[in-house]
C-alpha positions in Angstrom: -7.7 63.7 -170.1 -8.6 61.4 -172.8 -10.6 63.6 -175.0 -7.7 66.1 -175.5 -7.5 67.3 -179.1 -4.7 67.7 -181.3 -4.9 71.4 -181.1 -3.7 71.0 -177.5 -0.9 68.6 -178.6 0.1 71.1 -181.2 0.0 73.8 -178.6 2.2 71.7 -176.3 4.4 70.5 -179.1 5.0 74.4 -180.2 6.0 75.3 -176.6 8.6 72.4 -176.8 10.2 73.7 -179.9 10.0 77.2 -179.5 12.0 76.8 -176.5 10.8 75.5 -173.1 12.4 76.8 -169.8 14.7 73.7 -169.7 16.1 74.2 -172.9 17.2 78.0 -172.5 20.8 78.6 -172.4 21.8 75.2 -174.2 20.8 75.9 -177.6 23.1 76.2 -180.5 23.1 79.6 -182.3 21.4 77.7 -185.5 18.6 76.2 -183.2 20.6 72.7 -182.9 21.2 71.7 -179.5 24.2 69.3 -178.8 23.3 65.6 -177.6 24.8 64.3 -174.4 26.1 61.0 -175.1 25.6 60.9 -178.9 27.2 58.0 -180.8 30.4 58.8 -182.4 31.7 61.4 -179.9 35.1 60.5 -178.4 35.7 59.5 -174.8 38.6 60.6 -172.9 41.5 58.3 -174.2 42.7 55.3 -172.2 46.0 55.2 -170.6 48.4 52.7 -171.1 48.6 49.9 -168.6 52.3 51.2 -167.7 50.7 54.3 -166.5 48.5 52.4 -164.0 51.6 50.7 -162.5 53.3 54.0 -161.2 54.4 53.3 -157.8 53.7 49.8 -158.0 56.6 47.9 -159.2 56.7 44.5 -157.4 59.1 42.7 -159.7 61.6 42.1 -157.1 60.0 39.8 -154.4 62.7 39.8 -152.3 62.1 43.5 -151.2 59.1 42.4 -149.2 58.8 42.2 -145.4 60.6 39.1 -144.2 57.8 36.7 -142.8 60.0 33.9 -142.1 60.4 31.5 -139.1 62.2 34.4 -136.9 60.8 34.4 -133.5 58.1 36.9 -132.8 59.4 40.3 -131.5 62.9 39.1 -132.6 66.2 40.7 -133.4 64.9 42.4 -136.5 63.1 45.1 -134.2 66.1 45.4 -132.2 68.3 46.2 -135.0 65.7 48.6 -136.4 65.7 50.5 -133.2 69.5 50.7 -133.4 69.5 52.0 -136.8 66.9 54.9 -135.8 69.6 55.8 -133.0 72.2 56.2 -135.5 71.9 59.9 -137.0 73.3 59.1 -140.3 70.8 56.1 -140.7 68.0 58.4 -139.5 69.1 61.1 -142.3 69.0 58.5 -144.8 65.6 57.5 -144.0 64.5 61.0 -143.9 65.9 61.7 -147.3 64.2 58.5 -148.6 61.0 59.7 -147.2 61.3 63.0 -148.6 62.1 61.3 -152.2 58.9 59.1 -151.8 56.8 62.2 -151.1 58.1 64.0 -154.1 57.5 61.1 -156.1 54.0 60.6 -155.0 53.2 64.6 -155.5 54.9 64.4 -159.1 52.8 61.4 -159.9 49.6 63.2 -158.7 50.4 66.0 -160.9 51.2 63.6 -163.8 47.5 62.3 -163.5 46.0 65.7 -163.2 47.9 66.7 -166.4 46.5 63.5 -168.0 43.1 64.0 -166.9 43.2 67.9 -167.9 44.4 66.5 -171.5 41.5 64.1 -171.7 39.2 66.7 -170.8 40.4 69.2 -173.2 40.4 66.5 -175.8 36.7 65.7 -175.3 35.9 69.7 -175.4 37.8 70.1 -178.5 36.1 67.4 -180.4 33.0 68.5 -179.2 33.4 72.0 -180.6 34.7 70.6 -183.9 31.6 68.5 -184.1 29.3 71.3 -183.7 31.4 73.9 -185.5 32.2 76.0 -182.6 35.5 77.9 -181.6 37.4 76.2 -178.9 40.2 78.4 -178.4 39.4 81.1 -177.4 35.9 80.0 -176.6 32.9 81.9 -175.6 30.7 81.5 -172.4 27.8 80.4 -174.7 30.0 77.7 -176.0 30.9 76.6 -172.6 27.1 76.5 -171.7 26.3 74.5 -174.4 29.0 72.1 -173.8 28.0 71.9 -170.2 24.5 71.1 -171.3 25.5 68.5 -173.4 27.5 66.6 -170.8 25.6 67.6 -167.5 23.5 64.4 -167.8 26.3 62.0 -168.0 29.1 63.4 -166.0 29.4 64.0 -162.2 29.5 67.6 -160.6 33.3 66.8 -159.7 34.1 65.7 -163.3 32.2 69.0 -164.9 34.4 71.2 -162.4 37.5 69.7 -163.6 36.6 70.2 -167.1 35.9 73.8 -166.6 39.2 74.0 -164.6 41.1 72.4 -167.6 39.4 75.0 -170.0 40.1 77.8 -167.6 43.8 76.6 -167.2 44.3 76.5 -171.1 43.0 80.0 -172.0 45.1 81.3 -169.0 48.2 79.9 -170.4 47.4 81.0 -173.8 46.8 84.6 -172.7 43.1 84.5 -173.0 40.4 85.8 -170.6 38.7 82.5 -169.0 35.2 81.7 -170.4 34.5 79.4 -167.8 33.8 81.3 -164.6 30.6 80.1 -163.1 31.0 82.3 -160.0 29.2 85.2 -162.0 28.6 86.2 -165.5 26.3 84.1 -168.2 27.1 80.8 -166.7 26.1 81.4 -163.2 22.5 80.6 -163.7 23.4 77.6 -165.8 25.8 76.4 -163.4 23.2 76.7 -160.5 20.5 74.9 -162.4 23.1 71.9 -163.1 23.9 71.8 -159.3 20.1 71.8 -158.5 19.2 69.2 -160.9 22.3 67.0 -159.8 21.2 67.4 -156.1 17.6 66.4 -157.1 19.0 63.3 -158.9 21.1 62.3 -156.2 18.1 62.6 -153.7 16.5 60.5 -156.0 13.0 60.9 -158.0 10.4 58.1 -157.2 10.1 55.3 -159.6 7.6 55.5 -161.9 5.7 51.9 -161.3 3.9 50.2 -163.9 0.3 51.1 -162.9 1.1 54.7 -163.0 2.9 54.1 -166.7 -0.4 52.3 -167.7 -2.4 55.5 -166.5 -0.2 57.9 -168.3 -0.2 55.8 -171.8 -4.1 55.5 -171.4 -4.6 59.6 -171.2 -2.2 60.3 -174.3 -3.9 63.0 -176.5 -5.8 61.6 -179.5 -7.2 63.2 -182.5 -11.1 64.4 -182.3 -13.4 64.4 -185.1 -12.7 68.0 -186.0 -9.0 67.4 -186.6 -7.1 66.3 -189.7 -5.7 63.0 -188.2 -7.7 59.7 -187.6 -10.5 60.3 -184.8 -9.8 58.3 -181.7 -6.1 57.6 -182.9 -3.0 58.9 -181.1 -1.4 62.2 -182.4 1.7 62.0 -183.9 3.2 63.7 -181.1 1.7 61.2 -178.5 3.0 58.3 -180.7 6.6 59.8 -180.3 6.0 60.2 -176.6 4.6 56.9 -176.2 7.3 55.0 -177.7 9.8 57.4 -175.5 8.2 56.6 -172.4 8.0 52.7 -173.0 11.5 52.5 -174.5 13.1 54.3 -171.6 11.2 52.6 -169.2 11.5 49.0 -170.3 15.3 49.7 -171.1 16.1 51.4 -168.1 17.7 54.1 -170.2 19.3 57.4 -168.7 17.8 60.3 -170.5 20.9 61.2 -172.3 21.0 57.4 -173.6 17.4 57.8 -174.7 17.7 60.8 -176.8 21.1 59.6 -178.2 19.3 56.6 -180.0 19.2 56.5 -183.9 17.7 54.4 -186.3 21.0 52.6 -186.8 20.9 51.6 -183.1 17.7 49.5 -182.9 17.3 46.1 -184.7 13.9 44.3 -184.6 14.0 40.6 -184.1 11.3 38.7 -185.5 9.4 36.7 -182.6 11.8 38.3 -180.0 11.4 41.9 -179.8 13.9 44.8 -180.5 17.5 45.1 -179.4 18.5 48.5 -178.6 22.3 49.4 -178.8 23.6 52.0 -176.1 26.8 53.5 -177.7 27.7 55.3 -174.8 26.7 56.1 -171.4 27.7 57.5 -168.0 29.1 54.1 -166.6 30.8 53.4 -170.1 33.2 56.3 -170.8 35.3 54.4 -173.0 32.4 53.7 -175.3 32.4 50.0 -175.4 28.6 50.0 -175.9 25.7 47.9 -174.4 23.0 45.9 -176.1 19.7 45.7 -174.4 16.8 43.4 -175.4 13.4 44.8 -175.3 10.8 42.0 -175.4 7.5 42.3 -176.6 5.1 43.3 -173.8 1.5 41.8 -172.6 -0.7 44.1 -174.7 -0.3 46.4 -177.7 -1.0 49.5 -175.6 2.1 48.9 -173.4 4.3 47.1 -175.8 7.6 48.9 -176.3 8.5 47.0 -179.5 4.8 47.9 -181.0 5.3 51.6 -179.8 8.5 52.1 -181.4 7.7 50.4 -184.5 4.5 52.5 -185.0 6.4 55.9 -184.2 9.1 55.0 -186.8 6.6 54.2 -189.4 4.5 57.3 -188.5 7.5 59.5 -188.8 8.4 57.9 -192.1 5.2 59.0 -193.6 5.6 62.5 -192.2 9.0 63.5 -193.4 10.5 63.9 -196.8 12.5 60.9 -197.8 13.2 58.0 -195.2 13.5 58.7 -191.6 17.0 58.0 -190.6 19.1 59.2 -187.8 17.8 60.5 -184.4 14.6 58.7 -183.3 13.0 60.9 -180.6 13.2 64.3 -182.3 11.7 67.5 -181.8 8.4 68.9 -183.4 8.3 72.5 -185.0 5.1 74.5 -185.5 2.4 71.8 -184.3 3.3 68.3 -185.5 6.2 69.0 -188.0 8.9 66.6 -187.0 12.2 68.4 -186.8 15.7 67.0 -188.0 17.6 66.9 -184.5 16.7 65.1 -181.3 15.0 66.7 -178.3 17.1 67.6 -175.4 17.8 65.2 -172.8 16.4 67.8 -170.4 13.2 67.6 -172.2 12.5 64.1 -171.6 11.4 65.1 -167.8 9.0 67.8 -169.7 7.2 65.0 -171.7 6.8 62.8 -168.6 5.5 65.7 -166.3 3.2 66.8 -168.9 1.5 63.4 -169.3 1.7 62.5 -165.8 -0.5 65.8 -165.2 -2.9 64.7 -167.8 -3.4 61.4 -166.0 -4.2 63.1 -163.0 -0.8 62.1 -161.1 1.6 64.7 -159.3 3.8 66.0 -162.2 6.4 67.7 -160.0 7.8 64.8 -158.4 8.5 63.0 -161.4 11.6 63.3 -163.6 13.1 61.3 -166.4 14.9 59.2 -164.0 11.6 58.1 -162.8 11.5 55.8 -165.7 14.8 53.9 -165.0 14.2 53.7 -161.4 10.5 52.5 -162.0 11.7 49.6 -164.4 14.5 48.6 -161.7 12.3 48.8 -158.9 9.3 47.0 -160.6 12.0 44.1 -162.0 13.3 43.6 -158.4 9.9 43.3 -156.7 9.0 40.8 -159.4 11.8 38.6 -158.3 14.0 38.8 -161.5 17.7 37.9 -160.6 19.4 41.0 -159.4 22.5 40.3 -161.6 20.4 40.2 -164.6 18.5 43.4 -163.7 22.0 45.4 -162.9 23.5 44.1 -166.2 20.0 45.2 -168.3 20.3 48.7 -166.2 24.0 49.0 -167.1 25.2 50.1 -163.6 28.8 50.0 -163.1 28.9 49.3 -159.5 27.1 47.2 -157.0 27.0 50.1 -154.6 24.7 52.2 -156.6 22.6 49.4 -157.9 22.1 47.8 -154.3 20.3 51.3 -153.4 17.4 50.2 -155.7 17.5 46.9 -154.3 17.3 48.1 -150.8 14.3 50.6 -151.7 12.4 47.9 -153.7 12.5 45.7 -150.7 11.4 47.9 -148.0 8.0 46.0 -147.5 9.0 42.7 -148.7 9.1 40.3 -145.7 8.9 43.3 -143.5 9.4 42.4 -139.8 6.9 44.9 -138.7 3.9 43.2 -140.6 1.7 40.9 -138.8 3.0 41.3 -135.4 -0.2 42.6 -133.8 -0.2 46.3 -134.4 
C-alpha cells in the first residue's frame, strides 16, 4: 500500500538479509554468497579452430562424389555392385567402416574430455575466488557453486559439471561430493530442477502498466520515521532501480545482480550505458553494451532511478560507493558490502507485486525480461533490434516471445461476427 512505513520496509529488508528461503543452501560460510555471472570469472576456454575440423578435412576436392556427365544409372552403379560381390573388397569396406566408427567414437571421447576439462577449470577458478577447497571439495562447496551457476547454465550443463567433479574425485581416490540422488545436495538439486522447469514453462511478462503500479506502491517514509516523510525509503530506492534497470535492459537476473559501478556509464542527454560482461548466451565473455534511454516521466525513468539509488547509497556508506550496485541490506536499512543473490530478485518483485494488489506467485525475475521484449514487440520495434538488446543467441528462442506477443495482433478470429 502507498502508506507503508519504513518499519515495514526494515522488517522486509531484515528478513532478506537474515536469510530468505531462496538463499538457504547457497550462502558462503562467511555470509557472502557467490554471484552468478560475476565479472572477471573465467568462461570455459575456447578450443582452437583445428579442433573443430576433426573429420571435416575437405582439402582434396577430388575425393568427392563424381557429378560429371555420365548417364543416369550408368556404369558406376554396376561397378560398385560388382565390388560388393567380391569378398576381399567387401572385407576392406567393412574394415574401413570399422575404422570410421572407432574414429568417431574417439572424437566423441576427446570432446567429452575437453568439456570436462573446461568444466573443472571453471569450478577450480570459482573455488579459488571464494577461497574454498576444490579437491577434495565438500558437498556445501558444490551446493554454493550450483547456486552461483544455476541461473546461467542449462540443466544438461550443470549435470555434466557435476559428473566432471565426481569423475575427478574418483580418479584421485576421494569420495564424490557431487551426488544429488541423496545427501545434502538432493534438496538443492530438486529446487534447481523445479526452478528451471518453471522458467522453461515461462513466467508471464510484466507489462508496463503493472510495472507502473508496482512502482507507485513502493514503501515511503512516514512522518514518524527518520527519513523525509513521503519520500521513498532507502530500500525502495534500490528496488525501484533494480526493477527499472532489469526491465528496460531486458536483463537476466544473474546479469542484473552482477552489475558493478564500473559497468555503468551515464551519457549526458542520452541515458546510461550498461555493460553486461558475461551472460548465459555469451559464455566466452565478450560482453554486451545496452543503452537505457531516459524515460517519459521521472517516476519510471531507469536512468533517474539508477542515479538516485547510487547517490543515496553513496551518502549511506563509509567511503565511496563502488563495486556491486544492487546490494543486500542488513539490520533494517544498513547497506551490505555484497550483491543480493540472483534468486532474491524474484523475491523483491513478488513482494512489491503483492503490495500493488497483483498476484505475486505468478511473477518471477524472468517477468522483467519477458515484459520488456513483449512490450517492445507490440509497440512495433524492429525485431532485430529487440533481439540485439535482449542478448538472445538464437532466433528460435527469441521467436517464442514474438509469437506470444502477437497472438492478438491482426487476429483472424476478431471481427468475424461472433
